[in-house]
C-alpha positions as CSV (number, residue, x, y, z in Angstrom):
1,X,-0.1,0.2,-0.4
2,X,2.8,2.4,0.5
3,X,4.4,1.9,-3.4
4,X,1.1,2.8,-4.1
5,X,0.7,6.1,-2.6
6,X,4.4,6.8,-3.1
7,X,3.7,6.6,-6.3
8,X,0.7,8.6,-6.3
9,X,3.0,10.9,-4.7
10,X,5.3,10.8,-7.1
11,X,3.3,10.9,-10.4
12,X,1.4,14.1,-9.2
13,X,4.4,15.9,-8.0
14,X,5.7,15.2,-11.2
15,X,2.8,16.6,-12.7
16,X,2.9,19.5,-10.9
17,X,7.2,20.0,-11.0
18,X,6.0,21.2,-14.3
19,X,4.8,24.8,-13.1
20,X,6.5,25.0,-9.5
21,X,9.8,23.1,-8.0
22,X,8.6,22.6,-4.7
23,X,11.5,25.0,-2.7
24,X,13.0,23.9,0.7
25,X,12.4,25.7,4.1
26,X,13.9,25.5,7.6
27,X,13.5,22.0,8.6
28,X,13.5,20.7,4.8
29,X,16.7,18.3,4.8
30,X,18.0,20.2,2.1
31,X,17.4,24.1,3.2
32,X,21.2,24.3,3.9
33,X,22.7,21.3,1.5
34,X,21.1,21.1,-1.7
35,X,23.5,18.3,-2.2
36,X,23.3,15.5,0.0
37,X,23.5,12.5,-1.1
38,X,22.2,8.9,0.2
39,X,24.1,6.0,0.2
40,X,22.0,2.8,0.2
41,X,18.9,4.2,-1.3
42,X,17.8,2.6,-4.6
43,X,17.7,5.3,-7.6
44,X,13.9,6.5,-8.1
45,X,12.5,5.6,-4.6
46,X,10.7,8.0,-2.2
47,X,11.3,8.6,1.5
48,X,9.1,10.9,4.1
49,X,10.5,13.7,6.0
50,X,8.5,14.8,9.0
51,X,8.9,18.2,11.4
52,X,7.4,20.5,12.9
53,X,7.9,24.3,11.3
54,X,7.7,26.4,14.5
55,X,4.3,27.6,15.2
56,X,3.1,24.3,15.5
57,X,2.5,22.7,12.5
58,X,3.9,19.9,11.2
59,X,5.4,19.6,7.6
60,X,5.4,16.3,5.7
61,X,7.8,16.2,2.5
62,X,8.2,13.8,0.0
63,X,11.6,13.3,-1.1
64,X,13.1,11.3,-4.4
65,X,16.7,9.2,-4.7
66,X,18.0,10.5,-8.2
67,X,20.4,8.1,-10.2
68,X,23.4,10.1,-8.7
69,X,22.2,9.3,-5.4
70,X,21.0,13.3,-4.1
71,X,17.9,14.0,-3.7
72,X,15.3,16.2,-4.8
73,X,12.0,17.5,-2.9
74,X,8.7,16.6,-4.7
75,X,6.1,17.2,-2.5
76,X,5.1,18.5,0.9
77,X,2.1,19.3,3.0
78,X,1.6,21.2,6.3
79,X,-0.9,20.3,9.1
80,X,-3.9,22.6,9.6
81,X,-3.5,22.2,13.7
82,X,-1.3,24.6,15.4
């Protein structure tokens, strides 16, 4: 089920990427270092990163692993609760 959801998120993100790329914010993995590389993750895989944005809201980001092992931020959601 996670694979299906991840694939759907990537497809959705890839379709909207032509309109606007998701930019890193404080707390994002690639905020201070856009060249983050993973050693063991397979190219094309996705993973989630969740953190608090400082005002009590949870931020959930989806990253894709590129062929060169760098990561690309492809989607972000922010909770409504504060």
